[in-house]
C-alpha positions in Angstrom: 185.1 116.5 280.3 186.2 115.6 277.1 186.2 119.1 274.4 187.0 118.9 271.4 188.7 115.8 271.4 190.6 116.3 274.6 190.3 114.6 277.7 190.3 117.2 281.1 190.2 115.0 284.0 189.3 117.9 286.6 185.9 118.5 287.5 184.7 122.4 287.6 184.9 122.0 291.4 188.3 121.0 291.4 189.4 124.0 288.6 187.6 126.9 290.5 189.6 125.4 293.8 192.8 125.6 291.9 192.3 128.7 290.7 191.1 130.2 293.9 194.7 128.5 295.8 196.6 129.9 293.2 195.3 133.4 292.2 194.9 134.1 296.1 195.4 137.9 296.2 197.5 138.1 300.0 199.8 135.3 298.6 203.5 136.2 298.7 204.4 137.0 295.2 206.1 139.5 292.8 203.9 142.2 292.3 203.5 145.3 289.6 200.8 147.8 289.6 199.0 147.0 286.7 195.7 147.9 284.6 194.7 144.6 284.9 191.4 144.7 282.0 193.6 145.9 279.5 191.8 144.9 276.0 190.9 145.9 273.4 187.8 147.7 274.5 190.3 149.3 277.1 193.1 151.3 275.2 193.2 153.8 273.5 195.2 155.1 270.7 195.6 158.9 270.5 197.3 160.6 267.5 199.8 162.9 269.4 203.4 164.0 269.2 204.4 161.6 270.3 201.5 158.8 270.1 200.3 158.0 273.6 197.7 155.1 274.8 195.4 156.1 277.1 193.7 153.5 279.3 190.3 153.0 279.8 188.2 151.5 283.0 191.3 150.5 285.1 188.3 149.0 287.3 191.1 146.1 288.2 194.1 147.8 288.2 196.8 147.3 291.4 199.4 145.2 292.0 199.4 142.0 291.3 201.8 139.4 289.1 202.5 140.6 285.6 200.9 137.3 283.9 197.9 137.9 285.3 197.5 141.1 283.4 198.4 139.7 280.6 195.7 137.0 281.0 192.1 139.0 280.8 193.7 141.0 277.2 194.3 137.6 275.6 191.4 136.0 276.4 189.0 139.0 275.1 191.3 140.4 272.1 191.5 136.5 270.5 188.5 134.3 271.9 185.7 136.6 273.5 183.8 137.5 270.6 181.0 135.5 272.1 180.4 137.2 274.9 179.8 140.1 272.8 177.8 139.1 270.4 176.1 135.7 271.7 173.4 135.6 269.0 175.3 136.1 266.0 177.9 134.0 267.5 175.3 130.7 268.5 174.7 130.7 264.1 178.0 130.5 262.8 179.3 128.4 266.0 178.4 124.6 265.8 178.4 123.2 269.2 177.0 119.7 270.5 177.2 118.2 274.0 176.7 114.3 275.0 176.6 113.1 278.6 177.9 110.2 279.1 177.8 108.8 283.2 179.0 112.2 284.1 181.7 112.9 281.1 180.8 116.2 278.9 181.6 115.7 275.6 181.7 118.9 273.7 182.6 119.4 270.7 182.2 122.7 268.5 184.2 124.5 266.0 185.4 128.3 267.0 187.4 129.8 264.0 189.5 132.8 265.1 189.3 135.3 262.5 192.5 136.2 260.9 193.0 139.8 262.8 192.3 137.3 266.4 195.2 135.3 265.3 197.1 138.5 265.1 196.1 139.1 268.4 197.2 136.3 270.0 200.7 136.0 268.1 201.2 139.2 268.9 200.4 138.7 272.4 202.5 135.7 272.4 205.6 137.0 270.6 205.6 140.6 272.2 204.5 140.2 275.3 204.4 136.7 276.8 207.6 135.1 275.7 209.5 138.6 276.8 207.5 138.9 280.2 208.4 135.2 280.7 212.4 135.7 279.7 212.3 138.8 281.8 210.6 137.3 285.0 213.1 134.2 284.7 216.3 137.2 284.6 214.6 138.7 287.8 213.8 135.3 289.2 210.4 136.1 289.5 209.3 133.1 287.4 207.3 130.7 289.1 207.7 127.1 288.8 204.0 126.6 287.9 203.6 129.8 285.8 201.8 127.5 283.0 199.2 126.3 285.8 198.8 130.0 286.9 198.3 131.7 283.9 195.9 128.7 283.1 193.9 129.5 286.4 193.9 133.4 285.2 191.9 132.1 281.8 189.8 129.9 283.0 188.4 133.1 285.5 188.2 135.4 282.2 185.2 133.3 280.7 183.9 132.0 284.2 183.5 134.5 285.9 183.1 138.2 283.3 180.0 137.2 282.6 177.1 135.4 284.3 177.0 132.0 281.8 173.6 131.0 283.0 172.2 134.3 282.0 169.5 133.2 279.4 168.6 136.4 278.3 171.8 136.8 277.3 173.1 134.1 276.4 171.5 130.8 274.3 172.4 127.8 275.8 174.9 126.5 273.6 177.2 130.0 273.7 176.6 129.3 277.7 178.2 125.6 276.9 180.6 127.4 274.9 181.7 129.6 277.2 181.8 126.8 279.9 183.5 124.6 277.4 186.3 127.7 276.9 186.6 128.1 280.9 187.8 124.2 281.5 190.6 124.0 278.4 
């Protein structure tokens, strides 16, 4: 893979196998009870006194590592608009594929609107950094936390929806989802 000029040496099979190994549920690791799917579409602000949050659709709720609870909201709040608006995104997202031997060269431009940048900065500044610091304090921070989080982020575009569904996704958007999975 070469995506936007960045070389990725792992095959898709390598990435899948690593995610299976790293994210295998029965492994021993610290866990919290988390929502598991707390992206903006599943969290509602309630204008009560005091203000509260209502978490909806807890399909993935349960015990899991705290970093897993961050992955889906991080990906979906920032990068996943192509999943929900594939036809519209196809119109404004230039993407190309060139295959040389067994290397796929994918180039695309996926401009994030300011609100998506804000979500990214907010998640990093107010959730990820404090979480990493807290996990380190508890001696719960995995040495491979970046690889672990990346494996969880890989699953968001790769497993949330069927990228091969041509009724839902035009080929360009399927390719975009695959490229984002690898990245």
